[in-house]
py3Dmol code that shows the C-alpha trace and the ligand (Angstrom):
import py3Dmol

protein = """\
ATOM      1  CA  MET A   1      -0.032  -0.003   0.004  1.00  0.00           C
ATOM      2  CA  SER A   2       1.364   3.454  -0.879  1.00  0.00           C
ATOM      3  CA  ASP A   3       0.951   6.841   0.790  1.00  0.00           C
ATOM      4  CA  ASP A   4      -1.310   7.979  -2.046  1.00  0.00           C
ATOM      5  CA  PRO A   5      -4.731   8.929  -0.489  1.00  0.00           C
ATOM      6  CA  ALA A   6      -6.487   7.611  -3.571  1.00  0.00           C
ATOM      7  CA  ASP A   7      -5.295   4.135  -2.599  1.00  0.00           C
ATOM      8  CA  LEU A   8      -7.472   4.304   0.555  1.00  0.00           C
ATOM      9  CA  THR A   9     -10.555   3.856  -1.618  1.00  0.00           C
ATOM     10  CA  ARG A  10      -9.292   0.732  -3.359  1.00  0.00           C
ATOM     11  CA  ALA A  11      -7.983  -2.686  -2.477  1.00  0.00           C
ATOM     12  CA  ILE A  12      -6.356  -5.228  -4.701  1.00  0.00           C
ATOM     13  CA  HIS A  13      -7.574  -8.800  -4.337  1.00  0.00           C
ATOM     14  CA  PRO A  14      -4.724 -10.894  -5.708  1.00  0.00           C
ATOM     15  CA  GLY A  15      -4.485 -14.656  -5.628  1.00  0.00           C
ATOM     16  CA  ARG A  16      -7.712 -15.268  -7.524  1.00  0.00           C
ATOM     17  CA  ASP A  17      -8.269 -16.425 -11.060  1.00  0.00           C
ATOM     18  CA  ASP A  18      -9.061 -12.825 -11.985  1.00  0.00           C
ATOM     19  CA  PRO A  19      -7.206 -10.426  -9.635  1.00  0.00           C
ATOM     20  CA  HIS A  20      -9.185  -7.184  -9.465  1.00  0.00           C
ATOM     21  CA  THR A  21      -9.575  -3.935  -7.619  1.00  0.00           C
ATOM     22  CA  ALA A  22     -12.299  -3.598  -4.999  1.00  0.00           C
ATOM     23  CA  HIS A  23     -13.751  -0.358  -3.659  1.00  0.00           C
ATOM     24  CA  ILE A  24     -13.384   0.311   0.045  1.00  0.00           C
ATOM     25  CA  VAL A  25     -16.721   1.505   1.476  1.00  0.00           C
ATOM     26  CA  ASP A  26     -18.304   1.520   4.956  1.00  0.00           C
ATOM     27  CA  GLY A  27     -20.484  -1.188   6.473  1.00  0.00           C
ATOM     28  CA  ASN A  28     -23.696   0.347   5.112  1.00  0.00           C
ATOM     29  CA  ALA A  29     -22.809  -1.213   1.791  1.00  0.00           C
ATOM     30  CA  VAL A  30     -23.534  -4.738   3.067  1.00  0.00           C
ATOM     31  CA  VAL A  31     -26.781  -4.028   4.912  1.00  0.00           C
ATOM     32  CA  GLY A  32     -29.127  -4.800   1.975  1.00  0.00           C
ATOM     33  CA  VAL A  33     -27.383  -7.988   0.957  1.00  0.00           C
ATOM     34  CA  LEU A  34     -27.214  -9.152   4.577  1.00  0.00           C
ATOM     35  CA  GLN A  35     -30.965  -8.485   4.979  1.00  0.00           C
ATOM     36  CA  ASP A  36     -31.591 -10.575   1.834  1.00  0.00           C
ATOM     37  CA  LEU A  37     -29.457 -13.425   3.246  1.00  0.00           C
ATOM     38  CA  LEU A  38     -31.306 -13.451   6.575  1.00  0.00           C
ATOM     39  CA  ALA A  39     -34.830 -12.872   5.227  1.00  0.00           C
ATOM     40  CA  GLY A  40     -37.477 -15.566   5.249  1.00  0.00           C
ATOM     41  CA  ASP A  41     -37.278 -19.044   6.709  1.00  0.00           C
ATOM     42  CA  LEU A  42     -33.929 -19.195   8.576  1.00  0.00           C
ATOM     43  CA  SER A  43     -34.334 -22.947   9.137  1.00  0.00           C
ATOM     44  CA  MET A  44     -33.514 -23.349   5.460  1.00  0.00           C
ATOM     45  CA  LEU A  45     -30.389 -21.115   5.566  1.00  0.00           C
ATOM     46  CA  ILE A  46     -27.538 -23.202   4.237  1.00  0.00           C
ATOM     47  CA  VAL A  47     -24.662 -23.377   6.771  1.00  0.00           C
ATOM     48  CA  GLU A  48     -21.250 -24.653   5.703  1.00  0.00           C
ATOM     49  CA  CYS A  49     -18.702 -25.926   8.254  1.00  0.00           C
ATOM     50  CA  GLY A  50     -15.356 -24.174   7.919  1.00  0.00           C
ATOM     51  CA  GLY A  51     -13.624 -27.278   9.224  1.00  0.00           C
ATOM     52  CA  CYS A  52     -14.871 -30.094   6.931  1.00  0.00           C
ATOM     53  CA  HIS A  53     -17.064 -28.143   4.441  1.00  0.00           C
ATOM     54  CA  THR A  54     -20.198 -30.121   5.164  1.00  0.00           C
ATOM     55  CA  ALA A  55     -23.133 -27.950   4.080  1.00  0.00           C
ATOM     56  CA  ALA A  56     -26.755 -28.347   5.212  1.00  0.00           C
ATOM     57  CA  PRO A  57     -29.827 -26.317   6.144  1.00  0.00           C
ATOM     58  CA  LEU A  58     -29.628 -24.802   9.645  1.00  0.00           C
ATOM     59  CA  ALA A  59     -32.524 -27.034  10.779  1.00  0.00           C
ATOM     60  CA  GLU A  60     -30.336 -30.126  10.305  1.00  0.00           C
ATOM     61  CA  TRP A  61     -27.346 -29.036  12.434  1.00  0.00           C
ATOM     62  CA  ARG A  62     -26.617 -30.287  15.965  1.00  0.00           C
ATOM     63  CA  VAL A  63     -27.282 -27.668  18.645  1.00  0.00           C
ATOM     64  CA  GLU A  64     -26.242 -27.766  22.299  1.00  0.00           C
ATOM     65  CA  ALA A  65     -28.650 -25.592  24.278  1.00  0.00           C
ATOM     66  CA  ASP A  66     -28.481 -24.417  27.852  1.00  0.00           C
ATOM     67  CA  ARG A  67     -29.885 -21.434  29.722  1.00  0.00           C
ATOM     68  CA  ASP A  68     -27.189 -19.053  28.431  1.00  0.00           C
ATOM     69  CA  ALA A  69     -26.493 -20.085  24.867  1.00  0.00           C
ATOM     70  CA  PHE A  70     -27.069 -22.241  21.841  1.00  0.00           C
ATOM     71  CA  ILE A  71     -23.875 -23.763  20.380  1.00  0.00           C
ATOM     72  CA  VAL A  72     -24.305 -24.897  16.781  1.00  0.00           C
ATOM     73  CA  ARG A  73     -21.833 -27.696  16.011  1.00  0.00           C
ATOM     74  CA  CYS A  74     -20.965 -29.519  12.821  1.00  0.00           C
ATOM     75  CA  ARG A  75     -22.643 -32.885  12.782  1.00  0.00           C
ATOM     76  CA  SER A  76     -19.699 -34.379  10.873  1.00  0.00           C
ATOM     77  CA  CYS A  77     -16.586 -33.048  12.668  1.00  0.00           C
ATOM     78  CA  THR A  78     -18.074 -31.281  15.778  1.00  0.00           C
ATOM     79  CA  HIS A  79     -16.417 -27.971  14.847  1.00  0.00           C
ATOM     80  CA  THR A  80     -18.290 -25.097  16.588  1.00  0.00           C
ATOM     81  CA  LEU A  81     -20.010 -22.998  13.906  1.00  0.00           C
ATOM     82  CA  TRP A  82     -21.898 -20.453  15.986  1.00  0.00           C
ATOM     83  CA  THR A  83     -22.527 -19.501  19.578  1.00  0.00           C
ATOM     84  CA  LEU A  84     -25.815 -17.651  20.016  1.00  0.00           C
ATOM     85  CA  MET A  85     -25.821 -16.055  23.467  1.00  0.00           C
ATOM     86  CA  ARG A  86     -28.999 -15.116  25.348  1.00  0.00           C
ATOM     87  CA  GLY A  87     -27.755 -12.147  27.343  1.00  0.00           C
ATOM     88  CA  ASP A  88     -29.584  -9.628  29.457  1.00  0.00           C
ATOM     89  CA  GLY A  89     -28.883  -7.011  26.779  1.00  0.00           C
ATOM     90  CA  GLY A  90     -30.421  -9.201  24.088  1.00  0.00           C
ATOM     91  CA  PRO A  91     -29.015 -11.958  21.871  1.00  0.00           C
ATOM     92  CA  SER A  92     -25.558 -11.903  20.415  1.00  0.00           C
ATOM     93  CA  LEU A  93     -23.993 -14.115  17.807  1.00  0.00           C
ATOM     94  CA  LEU A  94     -20.364 -15.307  17.578  1.00  0.00           C
ATOM     95  CA  ILE A  95     -19.600 -16.911  14.234  1.00  0.00           C
ATOM     96  CA  ALA A  96     -16.567 -19.206  14.033  1.00  0.00           C
ATOM     97  CA  GLY A  97     -13.927 -18.563  11.397  1.00  0.00           C
ATOM     98  CA  SER A  98     -14.693 -19.820   7.915  1.00  0.00           C
ATOM     99  CA  CYS A  99     -18.309 -20.749   8.642  1.00  0.00           C
ATOM    100  CA  GLY A 100     -20.315 -20.025   5.489  1.00  0.00           C
ATOM    101  CA  LEU A 101     -23.929 -18.970   5.151  1.00  0.00           C
ATOM    102  CA  ARG A 102     -26.022 -18.872   1.998  1.00  0.00           C
ATOM    103  CA  ARG A 103     -29.576 -19.160   0.819  1.00  0.00           C
ATOM    104  CA  ALA A 104     -30.657 -22.463  -0.670  1.00  0.00           C
ATOM    105  CA  PRO A 105     -31.105 -22.273  -4.400  1.00  0.00           C
ATOM    106  CA  GLU A 106     -34.694 -22.238  -5.705  1.00  0.00           C
ATOM    107  CA  GLY A 107     -35.956 -25.775  -5.659  1.00  0.00           C
ATOM    108  CA  GLY A 108     -33.845 -26.775  -2.659  1.00  0.00           C
ATOM    109  CA  GLU A 109     -30.357 -27.970  -1.957  1.00  0.00           C
ATOM    110  CA  PRO A 110     -29.281 -31.571  -2.635  1.00  0.00           C
ATOM    111  CA  SER A 111     -29.255 -33.672   0.505  1.00  0.00           C
ATOM    112  CA  PRO A 112     -25.829 -33.252   2.171  1.00  0.00           C
ATOM    113  CA  ALA A 113     -23.389 -36.052   2.934  1.00  0.00           C
ATOM    114  CA  GLY A 114     -22.562 -36.666   6.540  1.00  0.00           C
TER     115      GLY A 114
END
"""
ligand_1 = """\
1
ZN
Zn -17.423 -29.984 10.003
"""
view = py3Dmol.view(width=600, height=400)
view.addModel(protein, "pdb")
view.setStyle({"model": 0}, {"cartoon": {"style": "trace"}})
view.addModel(ligand_1, "xyz")
view.setStyle({"model": 1}, {"stick": {}})
view.zoomTo()
view.show()
């Protein structure tokens, strides 16, 4: 990165098949897409384990629940995917590294292995 102030608005994403320049914006830029991701039936949200890459609808994952939290674990490798805390200030979510979330394609997702 150089000292050129113009470089503060761009980032280079190397290491891909098509390295390209991305624009640096604030978090407001992701709000609409994030709302689309989390809209509708969350039980059908596809969750992918960052450890073993098993992917399945949220409804099919193993959850350990107690009075303080829900811990969502991979049913294949037991990697912790999320911890959803029930705090006095309201719920909070900790997402483990490399855990993926996506909407199921129209017509449903093929049944996962594992
Ligand atoms: Zn896993």
